[in-house]
mmCIF file of the N, C-alpha and C atoms, coordinates in Angstrom:
data_MODEL
# 
_entry.id   MODEL 
# 
loop_
_atom_site.group_PDB 
_atom_site.id 
_atom_site.type_symbol 
_atom_site.label_atom_id 
_atom_site.label_alt_id 
_atom_site.label_comp_id 
_atom_site.label_asym_id 
_atom_site.label_entity_id 
_atom_site.label_seq_id 
_atom_site.pdbx_PDB_ins_code 
_atom_site.Cartn_x 
_atom_site.Cartn_y 
_atom_site.Cartn_z 
_atom_site.occupancy 
_atom_site.B_iso_or_equiv 
_atom_site.pdbx_formal_charge 
_atom_site.auth_seq_id 
_atom_site.auth_comp_id 
_atom_site.auth_asym_id 
_atom_site.auth_atom_id 
_atom_site.pdbx_PDB_model_num 
ATOM 1   N N  . UNK A 1 1  ? 211.025 52.546 32.212 1.00 0.00 ? 1  UNK A N  1 
ATOM 2   C CA . UNK A 1 1  ? 210.411 52.514 33.511 1.00 0.00 ? 1  UNK A CA 1 
ATOM 3   C C  . UNK A 1 1  ? 209.351 51.417 33.567 1.00 0.00 ? 1  UNK A C  1 
ATOM 4   N N  . UNK A 1 2  ? 209.251 50.748 34.670 1.00 0.00 ? 2  UNK A N  1 
ATOM 5   C CA . UNK A 1 2  ? 208.197 49.768 34.836 1.00 0.00 ? 2  UNK A CA 1 
ATOM 6   C C  . UNK A 1 2  ? 207.301 50.209 36.002 1.00 0.00 ? 2  UNK A C  1 
ATOM 7   N N  . UNK A 1 3  ? 205.995 50.162 35.794 1.00 0.00 ? 3  UNK A N  1 
ATOM 8   C CA . UNK A 1 3  ? 205.032 50.572 36.797 1.00 0.00 ? 3  UNK A CA 1 
ATOM 9   C C  . UNK A 1 3  ? 204.999 49.561 37.928 1.00 0.00 ? 3  UNK A C  1 
ATOM 10  N N  . UNK A 1 4  ? 204.945 50.058 39.139 1.00 0.00 ? 4  UNK A N  1 
ATOM 11  C CA . UNK A 1 4  ? 204.858 49.177 40.286 1.00 0.00 ? 4  UNK A CA 1 
ATOM 12  C C  . UNK A 1 4  ? 203.449 49.118 40.819 1.00 0.00 ? 4  UNK A C  1 
ATOM 13  N N  . UNK A 1 5  ? 202.818 50.251 41.024 1.00 0.00 ? 5  UNK A N  1 
ATOM 14  C CA . UNK A 1 5  ? 201.535 50.287 41.684 1.00 0.00 ? 5  UNK A CA 1 
ATOM 15  C C  . UNK A 1 5  ? 200.748 51.531 41.265 1.00 0.00 ? 5  UNK A C  1 
ATOM 16  N N  . UNK A 1 6  ? 199.445 51.354 41.063 1.00 0.00 ? 6  UNK A N  1 
ATOM 17  C CA . UNK A 1 6  ? 198.559 52.481 40.793 1.00 0.00 ? 6  UNK A CA 1 
ATOM 18  C C  . UNK A 1 6  ? 197.323 52.322 41.663 1.00 0.00 ? 6  UNK A C  1 
ATOM 19  N N  . UNK A 1 7  ? 196.871 53.402 42.236 1.00 0.00 ? 7  UNK A N  1 
ATOM 20  C CA . UNK A 1 7  ? 195.675 53.311 43.068 1.00 0.00 ? 7  UNK A CA 1 
ATOM 21  C C  . UNK A 1 7  ? 195.164 54.671 43.469 1.00 0.00 ? 7  UNK A C  1 
ATOM 22  N N  . UNK A 1 8  ? 193.949 54.638 44.006 1.00 0.00 ? 8  UNK A N  1 
ATOM 23  C CA . UNK A 1 8  ? 193.309 55.868 44.482 1.00 0.00 ? 8  UNK A CA 1 
ATOM 24  C C  . UNK A 1 8  ? 193.867 56.241 45.848 1.00 0.00 ? 8  UNK A C  1 
ATOM 25  N N  . UNK A 1 9  ? 194.229 57.498 46.031 1.00 0.00 ? 9  UNK A N  1 
ATOM 26  C CA . UNK A 1 9  ? 194.732 57.993 47.289 1.00 0.00 ? 9  UNK A CA 1 
ATOM 27  C C  . UNK A 1 9  ? 193.611 58.824 47.942 1.00 0.00 ? 9  UNK A C  1 
ATOM 28  N N  . UNK A 1 10 ? 192.941 58.219 48.937 1.00 0.00 ? 10 UNK A N  1 
ATOM 29  C CA . UNK A 1 10 ? 191.786 58.868 49.571 1.00 0.00 ? 10 UNK A CA 1 
ATOM 30  C C  . UNK A 1 10 ? 192.173 60.105 50.368 1.00 0.00 ? 10 UNK A C  1 
ATOM 31  N N  . UNK A 1 11 ? 193.405 60.227 50.776 1.00 0.00 ? 11 UNK A N  1 
ATOM 32  C CA . UNK A 1 11 ? 193.828 61.379 51.553 1.00 0.00 ? 11 UNK A CA 1 
ATOM 33  C C  . UNK A 1 11 ? 194.027 62.641 50.699 1.00 0.00 ? 11 UNK A C  1 
ATOM 34  N N  . UNK A 1 12 ? 194.322 62.447 49.414 1.00 0.00 ? 12 UNK A N  1 
ATOM 35  C CA . UNK A 1 12 ? 194.540 63.579 48.519 1.00 0.00 ? 12 UNK A CA 1 
ATOM 36  C C  . UNK A 1 12 ? 193.545 63.624 47.368 1.00 0.00 ? 12 UNK A C  1 
ATOM 37  N N  . UNK A 1 13 ? 192.570 62.687 47.350 1.00 0.00 ? 13 UNK A N  1 
ATOM 38  C CA . UNK A 1 13 ? 191.606 62.591 46.244 1.00 0.00 ? 13 UNK A CA 1 
ATOM 39  C C  . UNK A 1 13 ? 192.323 62.578 44.911 1.00 0.00 ? 13 UNK A C  1 
ATOM 40  N N  . UNK A 1 14 ? 193.235 61.629 44.779 1.00 0.00 ? 14 UNK A N  1 
ATOM 41  C CA . UNK A 1 14 ? 194.040 61.546 43.565 1.00 0.00 ? 14 UNK A CA 1 
ATOM 42  C C  . UNK A 1 14 ? 194.313 60.088 43.201 1.00 0.00 ? 14 UNK A C  1 
ATOM 43  N N  . UNK A 1 15 ? 194.738 59.901 41.953 1.00 0.00 ? 15 UNK A N  1 
ATOM 44  C CA . UNK A 1 15 ? 195.256 58.622 41.529 1.00 0.00 ? 15 UNK A CA 1 
ATOM 45  C C  . UNK A 1 15 ? 196.772 58.761 41.521 1.00 0.00 ? 15 UNK A C  1 
ATOM 46  N N  . UNK A 1 16 ? 197.435 57.882 42.238 1.00 0.00 ? 16 UNK A N  1 
ATOM 47  C CA . UNK A 1 16 ? 198.910 57.891 42.299 1.00 0.00 ? 16 UNK A CA 1 
ATOM 48  C C  . UNK A 1 16 ? 199.440 56.668 41.592 1.00 0.00 ? 16 UNK A C  1 
ATOM 49  N N  . UNK A 1 17 ? 200.386 56.896 40.677 1.00 0.00 ? 17 UNK A N  1 
ATOM 50  C CA . UNK A 1 17 ? 201.060 55.818 39.996 1.00 0.00 ? 17 UNK A CA 1 
ATOM 51  C C  . UNK A 1 17 ? 202.507 55.865 40.437 1.00 0.00 ? 17 UNK A C  1 
ATOM 52  N N  . UNK A 1 18 ? 202.943 54.778 41.057 1.00 0.00 ? 18 UNK A N  1 
ATOM 53  C CA . UNK A 1 18 ? 204.310 54.700 41.579 1.00 0.00 ? 18 UNK A CA 1 
ATOM 54  C C  . UNK A 1 18 ? 205.166 53.820 40.668 1.00 0.00 ? 18 UNK A C  1 
ATOM 55  N N  . UNK A 1 19 ? 206.347 54.295 40.365 1.00 0.00 ? 19 UNK A N  1 
ATOM 56  C CA . UNK A 1 19 ? 207.272 53.570 39.495 1.00 0.00 ? 19 UNK A CA 1 
ATOM 57  C C  . UNK A 1 19 ? 208.454 53.045 40.290 1.00 0.00 ? 19 UNK A C  1 
ATOM 58  N N  . UNK A 1 20 ? 209.179 52.102 39.717 1.00 0.00 ? 20 UNK A N  1 
ATOM 59  C CA . UNK A 1 20 ? 210.314 51.477 40.417 1.00 0.00 ? 20 UNK A CA 1 
ATOM 60  C C  . UNK A 1 20 ? 211.403 52.485 40.775 1.00 0.00 ? 20 UNK A C  1 
ATOM 61  N N  . UNK A 1 21 ? 211.531 53.539 40.013 1.00 0.00 ? 21 UNK A N  1 
ATOM 62  C CA . UNK A 1 21 ? 212.588 54.519 40.237 1.00 0.00 ? 21 UNK A CA 1 
ATOM 63  C C  . UNK A 1 21 ? 212.170 55.605 41.254 1.00 0.00 ? 21 UNK A C  1 
ATOM 64  N N  . UNK A 1 22 ? 211.170 55.318 42.098 1.00 0.00 ? 22 UNK A N  1 
ATOM 65  C CA . UNK A 1 22 ? 210.649 56.262 43.090 1.00 0.00 ? 22 UNK A CA 1 
ATOM 66  C C  . UNK A 1 22 ? 210.062 57.517 42.479 1.00 0.00 ? 22 UNK A C  1 
ATOM 67  N N  . UNK A 1 23 ? 209.509 57.383 41.283 1.00 0.00 ? 23 UNK A N  1 
ATOM 68  C CA . UNK A 1 23 ? 208.813 58.473 40.622 1.00 0.00 ? 23 UNK A CA 1 
ATOM 69  C C  . UNK A 1 23 ? 207.328 58.280 40.873 1.00 0.00 ? 23 UNK A C  1 
ATOM 70  N N  . UNK A 1 24 ? 206.631 59.348 41.260 1.00 0.00 ? 24 UNK A N  1 
ATOM 71  C CA . UNK A 1 24 ? 205.210 59.280 41.489 1.00 0.00 ? 24 UNK A CA 1 
ATOM 72  C C  . UNK A 1 24 ? 204.512 60.239 40.532 1.00 0.00 ? 24 UNK A C  1 
ATOM 73  N N  . UNK A 1 25 ? 203.556 59.707 39.766 1.00 0.00 ? 25 UNK A N  1 
ATOM 74  C CA . UNK A 1 25 ? 202.733 60.533 38.866 1.00 0.00 ? 25 UNK A CA 1 
ATOM 75  C C  . UNK A 1 25 ? 201.363 60.635 39.543 1.00 0.00 ? 25 UNK A C  1 
ATOM 76  N N  . UNK A 1 26 ? 200.867 61.828 39.767 1.00 0.00 ? 26 UNK A N  1 
ATOM 77  C CA . UNK A 1 26 ? 199.604 62.030 40.459 1.00 0.00 ? 26 UNK A CA 1 
ATOM 78  C C  . UNK A 1 26 ? 198.610 62.772 39.569 1.00 0.00 ? 26 UNK A C  1 
ATOM 79  N N  . UNK A 1 27 ? 197.374 62.273 39.554 1.00 0.00 ? 27 UNK A N  1 
ATOM 80  C CA . UNK A 1 27 ? 196.280 62.934 38.838 1.00 0.00 ? 27 UNK A CA 1 
ATOM 81  C C  . UNK A 1 27 ? 195.261 63.367 39.894 1.00 0.00 ? 27 UNK A C  1 
ATOM 82  N N  . UNK A 1 28 ? 194.989 64.654 39.960 1.00 0.00 ? 28 UNK A N  1 
ATOM 83  C CA . UNK A 1 28 ? 194.039 65.215 40.935 1.00 0.00 ? 28 UNK A CA 1 
ATOM 84  C C  . UNK A 1 28 ? 192.601 64.946 40.465 1.00 0.00 ? 28 UNK A C  1 
ATOM 85  N N  . UNK A 1 29 ? 191.896 64.075 41.159 1.00 0.00 ? 29 UNK A N  1 
ATOM 86  C CA . UNK A 1 29 ? 190.538 63.694 40.767 1.00 0.00 ? 29 UNK A CA 1 
ATOM 87  C C  . UNK A 1 29 ? 189.567 64.861 40.867 1.00 0.00 ? 29 UNK A C  1 
ATOM 88  N N  . UNK A 1 30 ? 189.782 65.747 41.822 1.00 0.00 ? 30 UNK A N  1 
ATOM 89  C CA . UNK A 1 30 ? 188.923 66.928 41.962 1.00 0.00 ? 30 UNK A CA 1 
ATOM 90  C C  . UNK A 1 30 ? 188.998 67.824 40.743 1.00 0.00 ? 30 UNK A C  1 
ATOM 91  N N  . UNK A 1 31 ? 190.174 68.010 40.206 1.00 0.00 ? 31 UNK A N  1 
ATOM 92  C CA . UNK A 1 31 ? 190.340 68.859 39.018 1.00 0.00 ? 31 UNK A CA 1 
ATOM 93  C C  . UNK A 1 31 ? 189.764 68.169 37.784 1.00 0.00 ? 31 UNK A C  1 
ATOM 94  N N  . UNK A 1 32 ? 189.927 66.854 37.701 1.00 0.00 ? 32 UNK A N  1 
ATOM 95  C CA . UNK A 1 32 ? 189.340 66.119 36.577 1.00 0.00 ? 32 UNK A CA 1 
ATOM 96  C C  . UNK A 1 32 ? 187.838 66.270 36.606 1.00 0.00 ? 32 UNK A C  1 
ATOM 97  N N  . UNK A 1 33 ? 187.213 66.044 37.762 1.00 0.00 ? 33 UNK A N  1 
ATOM 98  C CA . UNK A 1 33 ? 185.770 66.114 37.874 1.00 0.00 ? 33 UNK A CA 1 
ATOM 99  C C  . UNK A 1 33 ? 185.248 67.542 37.679 1.00 0.00 ? 33 UNK A C  1 
ATOM 100 N N  . UNK A 1 34 ? 186.034 68.554 38.037 1.00 0.00 ? 34 UNK A N  1 
ATOM 101 C CA . UNK A 1 34 ? 185.615 69.944 37.879 1.00 0.00 ? 34 UNK A CA 1 
ATOM 102 C C  . UNK A 1 34 ? 185.428 70.299 36.406 1.00 0.00 ? 34 UNK A C  1 
ATOM 103 N N  . UNK A 1 35 ? 186.158 69.615 35.531 1.00 0.00 ? 35 UNK A N  1 
ATOM 104 C CA . UNK A 1 35 ? 186.031 69.865 34.089 1.00 0.00 ? 35 UNK A CA 1 
ATOM 105 C C  . UNK A 1 35 ? 184.943 69.076 33.409 1.00 0.00 ? 35 UNK A C  1 
ATOM 106 N N  . UNK A 1 36 ? 184.166 68.298 34.179 1.00 0.00 ? 36 UNK A N  1 
ATOM 107 C CA . UNK A 1 36 ? 183.136 67.439 33.591 1.00 0.00 ? 36 UNK A CA 1 
ATOM 108 C C  . UNK A 1 36 ? 181.747 67.952 33.975 1.00 0.00 ? 36 UNK A C  1 
ATOM 109 N N  . UNK A 1 37 ? 180.793 67.695 33.106 1.00 0.00 ? 37 UNK A N  1 
ATOM 110 C CA . UNK A 1 37 ? 179.390 67.985 33.369 1.00 0.00 ? 37 UNK A CA 1 
ATOM 111 C C  . UNK A 1 37 ? 178.764 66.683 33.853 1.00 0.00 ? 37 UNK A C  1 
ATOM 112 N N  . UNK A 1 38 ? 178.579 66.560 35.176 1.00 0.00 ? 38 UNK A N  1 
ATOM 113 C CA . UNK A 1 38 ? 178.160 65.292 35.752 1.00 0.00 ? 38 UNK A CA 1 
ATOM 114 C C  . UNK A 1 38 ? 176.820 65.370 36.463 1.00 0.00 ? 38 UNK A C  1 
ATOM 115 N N  . UNK A 1 39 ? 176.031 64.339 36.277 1.00 0.00 ? 39 UNK A N  1 
ATOM 116 C CA . UNK A 1 39 ? 174.828 64.152 37.079 1.00 0.00 ? 39 UNK A CA 1 
ATOM 117 C C  . UNK A 1 39 ? 175.225 63.344 38.316 1.00 0.00 ? 39 UNK A C  1 
ATOM 118 N N  . UNK A 1 40 ? 174.271 63.075 39.173 1.00 0.00 ? 40 UNK A N  1 
ATOM 119 C CA . UNK A 1 40 ? 174.582 62.231 40.347 1.00 0.00 ? 40 UNK A CA 1 
ATOM 120 C C  . UNK A 1 40 ? 175.056 60.850 39.921 1.00 0.00 ? 40 UNK A C  1 
ATOM 121 N N  . UNK A 1 41 ? 174.401 60.278 38.934 1.00 0.00 ? 41 UNK A N  1 
ATOM 122 C CA . UNK A 1 41 ? 174.792 58.969 38.440 1.00 0.00 ? 41 UNK A CA 1 
ATOM 123 C C  . UNK A 1 41 ? 176.182 58.995 37.809 1.00 0.00 ? 41 UNK A C  1 
ATOM 124 N N  . UNK A 1 42 ? 176.454 60.074 37.096 1.00 0.00 ? 42 UNK A N  1 
ATOM 125 C CA . UNK A 1 42 ? 177.758 60.242 36.467 1.00 0.00 ? 42 UNK A CA 1 
ATOM 126 C C  . UNK A 1 42 ? 178.868 60.380 37.511 1.00 0.00 ? 42 UNK A C  1 
ATOM 127 N N  . UNK A 1 43 ? 178.584 61.090 38.603 1.00 0.00 ? 43 UNK A N  1 
ATOM 128 C CA . UNK A 1 43 ? 179.560 61.213 39.689 1.00 0.00 ? 43 UNK A CA 1 
ATOM 129 C C  . UNK A 1 43 ? 179.863 59.851 40.296 1.00 0.00 ? 43 UNK A C  1 
ATOM 130 N N  . UNK A 1 44 ? 178.830 59.045 40.476 1.00 0.00 ? 44 UNK A N  1 
ATOM 131 C CA . UNK A 1 44 ? 179.016 57.703 41.024 1.00 0.00 ? 44 UNK A CA 1 
ATOM 132 C C  . UNK A 1 44 ? 179.910 56.869 40.106 1.00 0.00 ? 44 UNK A C  1 
ATOM 133 N N  . UNK A 1 45 ? 179.633 56.930 38.786 1.00 0.00 ? 45 UNK A N  1 
ATOM 134 C CA . UNK A 1 45 ? 180.406 56.147 37.819 1.00 0.00 ? 45 UNK A CA 1 
ATOM 135 C C  . UNK A 1 45 ? 181.870 56.582 37.776 1.00 0.00 ? 45 UNK A C  1 
ATOM 136 N N  . UNK A 1 46 ? 182.110 57.875 37.820 1.00 0.00 ? 46 UNK A N  1 
ATOM 137 C CA . UNK A 1 46 ? 183.502 58.384 37.784 1.00 0.00 ? 46 UNK A CA 1 
ATOM 138 C C  . UNK A 1 46 ? 184.229 57.979 39.074 1.00 0.00 ? 46 UNK A C  1 
ATOM 139 N N  . UNK A 1 47 ? 183.546 58.067 40.213 1.00 0.00 ? 47 UNK A N  1 
ATOM 140 C CA . UNK A 1 47 ? 184.167 57.649 41.491 1.00 0.00 ? 47 UNK A CA 1 
ATOM 141 C C  . UNK A 1 47 ? 184.479 56.152 41.466 1.00 0.00 ? 47 UNK A C  1 
ATOM 142 N N  . UNK A 1 48 ? 183.545 55.355 40.965 1.00 0.00 ? 48 UNK A N  1 
ATOM 143 C CA . UNK A 1 48 ? 183.771 53.906 40.905 1.00 0.00 ? 48 UNK A CA 1 
ATOM 144 C C  . UNK A 1 48 ? 184.928 53.589 39.976 1.00 0.00 ? 48 UNK A C  1 
ATOM 145 N N  . UNK A 1 49 ? 185.055 54.314 38.865 1.00 0.00 ? 49 UNK A N  1 
ATOM 146 C CA . UNK A 1 49 ? 186.143 54.093 37.950 1.00 0.00 ? 49 UNK A CA 1 
ATOM 147 C C  . UNK A 1 49 ? 187.500 54.392 38.631 1.00 0.00 ? 49 UNK A C  1 
ATOM 148 N N  . UNK A 1 50 ? 187.559 55.469 39.385 1.00 0.00 ? 50 UNK A N  1 
ATOM 149 C CA . UNK A 1 50 ? 188.805 55.850 40.081 1.00 0.00 ? 50 UNK A CA 1 
ATOM 150 C C  . UNK A 1 50 ? 189.213 54.753 41.078 1.00 0.00 ? 50 UNK A C  1 
ATOM 151 N N  . UNK A 1 51 ? 188.242 54.185 41.777 1.00 0.00 ? 51 UNK A N  1 
ATOM 152 C CA . UNK A 1 51 ? 188.539 53.179 42.794 1.00 0.00 ? 51 UNK A CA 1 
ATOM 153 C C  . UNK A 1 51 ? 188.863 51.818 42.168 1.00 0.00 ? 51 UNK A C  1 
ATOM 154 N N  . UNK A 1 52 ? 188.068 51.416 41.173 1.00 0.00 ? 52 UNK A N  1 
ATOM 155 C CA . UNK A 1 52 ? 188.189 50.064 40.627 1.00 0.00 ? 52 UNK A CA 1 
ATOM 156 C C  . UNK A 1 52 ? 189.167 49.926 39.488 1.00 0.00 ? 52 UNK A C  1 
ATOM 157 N N  . UNK A 1 53 ? 189.341 50.977 38.700 1.00 0.00 ? 53 UNK A N  1 
ATOM 158 C CA . UNK A 1 53 ? 190.216 50.919 37.524 1.00 0.00 ? 53 UNK A CA 1 
ATOM 159 C C  . UNK A 1 53 ? 191.023 52.216 37.398 1.00 0.00 ? 53 UNK A C  1 
ATOM 160 N N  . UNK A 1 54 ? 191.953 52.455 38.327 1.00 0.00 ? 54 UNK A N  1 
ATOM 161 C CA . UNK A 1 54 ? 192.665 53.731 38.336 1.00 0.00 ? 54 UNK A CA 1 
ATOM 162 C C  . UNK A 1 54 ? 193.465 54.016 37.062 1.00 0.00 ? 54 UNK A C  1 
ATOM 163 N N  . UNK A 1 55 ? 194.037 53.014 36.454 1.00 0.00 ? 55 UNK A N  1 
ATOM 164 C CA . UNK A 1 55 ? 194.825 53.286 35.213 1.00 0.00 ? 55 UNK A CA 1 
ATOM 165 C C  . UNK A 1 55 ? 193.893 53.715 34.075 1.00 0.00 ? 55 UNK A C  1 
ATOM 166 N N  . UNK A 1 56 ? 192.710 53.132 34.011 1.00 0.00 ? 56 UNK A N  1 
ATOM 167 C CA . UNK A 1 56 ? 191.731 53.528 32.960 1.00 0.00 ? 56 UNK A CA 1 
ATOM 168 C C  . UNK A 1 56 ? 191.267 54.947 33.228 1.00 0.00 ? 56 UNK A C  1 
ATOM 169 N N  . UNK A 1 57 ? 191.062 55.296 34.478 1.00 0.00 ? 57 UNK A N  1 
ATOM 170 C CA . UNK A 1 57 ? 190.687 56.670 34.876 1.00 0.00 ? 57 UNK A CA 1 
ATOM 171 C C  . UNK A 1 57 ? 191.744 57.651 34.381 1.00 0.00 ? 57 UNK A C  1 
ATOM 172 N N  . UNK A 1 58 ? 193.004 57.353 34.659 1.00 0.00 ? 58 UNK A N  1 
ATOM 173 C CA . UNK A 1 58 ? 194.093 58.257 34.256 1.00 0.00 ? 58 UNK A CA 1 
ATOM 174 C C  . UNK A 1 58 ? 194.163 58.347 32.726 1.00 0.00 ? 58 UNK A C  1 
ATOM 175 N N  . UNK A 1 59 ? 194.036 57.222 32.043 1.00 0.00 ? 59 UNK A N  1 
ATOM 176 C CA . UNK A 1 59 ? 194.081 57.226 30.584 1.00 0.00 ? 59 UNK A CA 1 
ATOM 177 C C  . UNK A 1 59 ? 193.000 58.125 30.016 1.00 0.00 ? 59 UNK A C  1 
ATOM 178 N N  . UNK A 1 60 ? 191.763 57.987 30.499 1.00 0.00 ? 60 UNK A N  1 
ATOM 179 C CA . UNK A 1 60 ? 190.661 58.792 29.986 1.00 0.00 ? 60 UNK A CA 1 
ATOM 180 C C  . UNK A 1 60 ? 190.822 60.274 30.359 1.00 0.00 ? 60 UNK A C  1 
ATOM 181 N N  . UNK A 1 61 ? 191.332 60.543 31.569 1.00 0.00 ? 61 UNK A N  1 
ATOM 182 C CA . UNK A 1 61 ? 191.556 61.910 31.980 1.00 0.00 ? 61 UNK A CA 1 
ATOM 183 C C  . UNK A 1 61 ? 192.586 62.609 31.076 1.00 0.00 ? 61 UNK A C  1 
ATOM 184 N N  . UNK A 1 62 ? 193.661 61.888 30.767 1.00 0.00 ? 62 UNK A N  1 
ATOM 185 C CA . UNK A 1 62 ? 194.703 62.469 29.925 1.00 0.00 ? 62 UNK A CA 1 
ATOM 186 C C  . UNK A 1 62 ? 194.276 62.600 28.467 1.00 0.00 ? 62 UNK A C  1 
ATOM 187 N N  . UNK A 1 63 ? 193.479 61.663 27.987 1.00 0.00 ? 63 UNK A N  1 
ATOM 188 C CA . UNK A 1 63 ? 192.962 61.725 26.602 1.00 0.00 ? 63 UNK A CA 1 
ATOM 189 C C  . UNK A 1 63 ? 191.860 62.761 26.447 1.00 0.00 ? 63 UNK A C  1 
ATOM 190 N N  . UNK A 1 64 ? 191.191 63.059 27.529 1.00 0.00 ? 64 UNK A N  1 
ATOM 191 C CA . UNK A 1 64 ? 190.038 63.953 27.450 1.00 0.00 ? 64 UNK A CA 1 
ATOM 192 C C  . UNK A 1 64 ? 188.767 63.239 27.018 1.00 0.00 ? 64 UNK A C  1 
ATOM 193 N N  . UNK A 1 65 ? 188.716 61.923 27.196 1.00 0.00 ? 65 UNK A N  1 
ATOM 194 C CA . UNK A 1 65 ? 187.576 61.151 26.728 1.00 0.00 ? 65 UNK A CA 1 
ATOM 195 C C  . UNK A 1 65 ? 186.602 60.770 27.841 1.00 0.00 ? 65 UNK A C  1 
ATOM 196 N N  . UNK A 1 66 ? 186.825 61.265 29.049 1.00 0.00 ? 66 UNK A N  1 
ATOM 197 C CA . UNK A 1 66 ? 185.982 60.854 30.159 1.00 0.00 ? 66 UNK A CA 1 
ATOM 198 C C  . UNK A 1 66 ? 184.552 61.384 30.018 1.00 0.00 ? 66 UNK A C  1 
ATOM 199 N N  . UNK A 1 67 ? 184.364 62.606 29.533 1.00 0.00 ? 67 UNK A N  1 
ATOM 200 C CA . UNK A 1 67 ? 183.008 63.143 29.396 1.00 0.00 ? 67 UNK A CA 1 
ATOM 201 C C  . UNK A 1 67 ? 182.161 62.291 28.441 1.00 0.00 ? 67 UNK A C  1 
ATOM 202 N N  . UNK A 1 68 ? 182.734 61.875 27.346 1.00 0.00 ? 68 UNK A N  1 
ATOM 203 C CA . UNK A 1 68 ? 181.983 61.060 26.400 1.00 0.00 ? 68 UNK A CA 1 
ATOM 204 C C  . UNK A 1 68 ? 181.686 59.678 26.992 1.00 0.00 ? 68 UNK A C  1 
ATOM 205 N N  . UNK A 1 69 ? 182.596 59.156 27.820 1.00 0.00 ? 69 UNK A N  1 
ATOM 206 C CA . UNK A 1 69 ? 182.362 57.877 28.504 1.00 0.00 ? 69 UNK A CA 1 
ATOM 207 C C  . UNK A 1 69 ? 181.207 58.010 29.469 1.00 0.00 ? 69 UNK A C  1 
ATOM 208 N N  . UNK A 1 70 ? 181.171 59.105 30.232 1.00 0.00 ? 70 UNK A N  1 
ATOM 209 C CA . UNK A 1 70 ? 180.070 59.332 31.179 1.00 0.00 ? 70 UNK A CA 1 
ATOM 210 C C  . UNK A 1 70 ? 178.769 59.504 30.424 1.00 0.00 ? 70 UNK A C  1 
ATOM 211 N N  . UNK A 1 71 ? 178.793 60.273 29.366 1.00 0.00 ? 71 UNK A N  1 
ATOM 212 C CA . UNK A 1 71 ? 177.574 60.517 28.595 1.00 0.00 ? 71 UNK A CA 1 
ATOM 213 C C  . UNK A 1 71 ? 177.008 59.216 28.025 1.00 0.00 ? 71 UNK A C  1 
ATOM 214 N N  . UNK A 1 72 ? 177.855 58.332 27.556 1.00 0.00 ? 72 UNK A N  1 
ATOM 215 C CA . UNK A 1 72 ? 177.390 57.042 27.008 1.00 0.00 ? 72 UNK A CA 1 
ATOM 216 C C  . UNK A 1 72 ? 176.787 56.169 28.087 1.00 0.00 ? 72 UNK A C  1 
ATOM 217 N N  . UNK A 1 73 ? 177.315 56.223 29.276 1.00 0.00 ? 73 UNK A N  1 
ATOM 218 C CA . UNK A 1 73 ? 176.813 55.402 30.377 1.00 0.00 ? 73 UNK A CA 1 
ATOM 219 C C  . UNK A 1 73 ? 175.485 55.881 30.920 1.00 0.00 ? 73 UNK A C  1 
ATOM 220 N N  . UNK A 1 74 ? 175.130 57.128 30.669 1.00 0.00 ? 74 UNK A N  1 
ATOM 221 C CA . UNK A 1 74 ? 173.903 57.696 31.230 1.00 0.00 ? 74 UNK A CA 1 
ATOM 222 C C  . UNK A 1 74 ? 172.732 57.553 30.279 1.00 0.00 ? 74 UNK A C  1 
ATOM 223 N N  . UNK A 1 75 ? 172.927 57.005 29.112 1.00 0.00 ? 75 UNK A N  1 
ATOM 224 C CA . UNK A 1 75 ? 171.806 56.870 28.153 1.00 0.00 ? 75 UNK A CA 1 
ATOM 225 C C  . UNK A 1 75 ? 171.077 55.602 28.347 1.00 0.00 ? 75 UNK A C  1 
# 
């Protein structure tokens, strides 16, 4: 499979990755954020990551490394 497009879907608060075979992989940003301990600054950073680097957001969400990324950015 080759990836065609990845981006933030503001209507569903999700990251959608579309593939050439009409397969869509969706990550619910609300559920990802619900599992994180975020300050206001951390919420801003996570939102910016979803908008600016959606594939990195998905990678960190699936790896479970987003909390440590947020914690490092807040120090």
